[in-house]
N, C-alpha and C positions, 0 to 999 in steps of 0.2 A: 510408557513416555507420559506428563501432564504438560500440557498445550493451552493457552492462552489467545484466542483471535478477536480480534477488535473488527469492532464492524462489521458483526456476523448475524444479523438480522435475514440478508439478502444477499444474490450475487458472489463474488467473490468470497466473501470473507462468511457465507453460510455454507457453501460448497468448500472452502477449507475443511470448515467445522468435521463435515460430511466425512470426505479423505481422512482426514486424520483419526476420525473415528472406528471406521472403517480398518483401519493399520492395526485397531486395538488402541490407540491411544486414550488417554482421559483428556476430554475436553470441558476447558471454558469458555463462553461467549460474553461478547458483552455490546451492546450499541444501546440506543436512545429507545425504540421501539420493542417496548418487552410483552407484547401480545404477540410481533415477528420472531423474537427472541422465543419464547416458547414451542413455539411451532418447529423450529431448528433443535430446540433441545430435545425432541422427541425421539428425532433418529440420533441423540446420544447418548450411548450407554453408560450411566453412570456420570453424565456431564452435569457441568454448574451454570446458570446465567446469570449475570448482573446488569439491571438496566442501569444503565452511566452516558455523561454526556460528558464526553474528553474533551466539549470544548471548554469545561470549564475546570482551566489547569491546574487552580491551585488544592484542586479536589485530588489529582489524578496519584500524588503520592499514598492517601491513606488507601484509595483504591486499588493499589498495586499491591501493598501490604495487606489487604483483604482478602483480594484471588489469591496470595501466594500460599497467604493459611489455609487458605479452601481446598487449595486446588493439594494441600502437601507438598509442597513448590512448585517454581514454574520453569519447566523444562525446556519450553521451548515458547517464545512470543512470536507472534503472527503479529504486524503493526498494519494495519488493510485500511483499518476507519480513513475515511477524509472526504472530501466537499469538493464535488467539482465550482468550476470558476471561468465560465464561457463569458469574455467581456474583451472587448480590442482596446489596445495602449489609449487610442482614440474616444474614449467615452470609459474609460479604467475609472475609479477614484480610488481615492489614500486609502478609504475603509475595506472597498473591494478586496485590496492586496493584502493590508493587514488580518483581513478575517481569515483568508483562505491560508495565508503564511501561519498563521494561529494551528488552524486544527489540521493542517498539512505537514506542517515540520517542528510549531513546538510541543506540540500536543505526543506526537510517537516519541520523541526526545528526549521529552519528559518523562515520560512511560518505562523508556529504555534506563533512563539515569535511577530510574525507582525498583528495577526488580534487578538491576543489574550487580549489586553487594552483594546479594542471596546467590546470584549466578553463580559470580564467583567465591562464594565462601562456600557454596559446594561444592565446584572446581568443576563445574558443566553446565552447558547449557548453549539454544541457539535463537537467536535476533533475528528475524527477514523482515525486510522491510518493504515495501511495496510500490515500486515506483509507478512511472508512464512514459511511452514512447513519447509523448510532448518533451520530454528530453534529450531525446537521441534521433528525431526526425525534424519536427517544424511545430513552434510557440504562435501558429497563426489563431489570434483568437482565444488563446488561451495562456496567454502572456505571464499570469499570476498563477493562477494553477501548474505551470512548468517548472515555472522559478522554483514555488513552493520543494516541489519534487525534486528538484535538480539540489537544492540544498539539503535534502533530508539523502539522497544519494552520495554529497560528500564527507556526512555526518558519518554512515554506514560504510564507507571506505576507509574513515579516521579507527571507526571501532575493529573493522580487518586486517589494520595494520599494527593496532597497540594492541590487540588479546592476547595473541598467541603466549603460549605459557601459561592461560590463566582457567584455559578447559570451556570456554567459550567464544562461540565461531560465529560472525556478522554476515548475514548474506543480503543480496538485492533482487528482487524480483520484475523484471517488466514485463508485465500484462497484454499489450499491445491496448486496440482497443476489444473493446469485451463488451457483450451483448448484454446489459443489466441493464437498472434501473436509472444506475450512475448517466447514463449518454441519453434519456431520455429528458424533454423538455422539463427545465426545474423555473422557479420565480426568482426574480434575479439574473438570471444567465439567457444573453443569446443563444437561437434555438441552435439544434446539437446539427452537426452535421450524419445524417444515418450511416453507421454500418456498414462497412462494407462485407463483400464477399470473402475478404479474408480475413475478419475481426473473429476472436476468440471466440469461446466460450467459457461461462466461471469456471468450468470442468476442467478447462484444459489448464488454465489456470495454476486453480487450485494442485493440481496434477504434482505441478514445476515448483510451487511452493515445499509439499510434502517432499518432495525427490531431493530440493535443493537442502534438507539437512542431512542428509544421507551422505553428505561429500563435503570436500573442504572450498570449493570453489565461489567465490565473490558474487559474479552476476547471474544469472538463469534468464532468459526469454522464454515467455511461454509457447511463442510461435517460431520457429526458424525463421522466415519471409523478415520478422521483424528483425530478430539480429542481423541479417543481410544490411536490408537498410538501415539501421546503425551504423557499420564498418563502413559502410558507404559513407555516410557524411563522416568519418571521423577521417576516413584519408581525403581528404579534398573539401572542409567544410563551405570555403568559399564559395566554389561552383557548384556546389548541391546544395547551398541555399539561394545562389542567384538563378539557380535554374526552377529550385520552388518557389521563389516569387515571381518568375513567371508563370509558372501554371496558375496561380494562387491571384493572378492580375483579375479575372473576373471577379470572385469573391470580392479581392480585398477594394475594388471601387463600387461595389455594390453595399 
């Protein structure tokens, strides 16, 4: 199969590209950092790479057509590219919310809509959207980020229920906290909480992404304890969030 992985210059994206290549797939990768892409590309026999800024929404359609042509058709699209936004609502700006929504929601949606017609024409394809436990646990300090991922989840859900009969399937993967550059300090973000002992490795998430393309399931969790946490919140959201609010009181007041 021909696979396109976005945000593949490091972390989950790089690990995912390598995992698909290890399975024998032809993998195309894209990100902004050309030098880091070149490093990953050495592990992808017959792979392709494109240095592209997916925050440039108006350029996505042209990029999608180019990637599809040069790969010989995209069979699997992994929408992994995204940006963090650690900012509490009391200090968040409208620009914060709009910027993270553009990159984490509008960008993967536009890329999906750009590749979908060709997938449907060929009668096959898998779209994998990478979300966040911020949607399923608690959005403390990451309200704008979690909101962007929640929007992506509902878009993926719509794909899942609307695409049967086309040969194209949609999947959602929840990484949970993962020990990558994504969780390190960044300009314009509040300091991150350190990854806990139950944090995933990029390779754990990559394995879940690859595995989901062999199934018809909608949602997959990289770590079983994250699936259990999500189920606990869904069972009684009021009680769950009230408990988390009390547990986070010390952080909230600082």
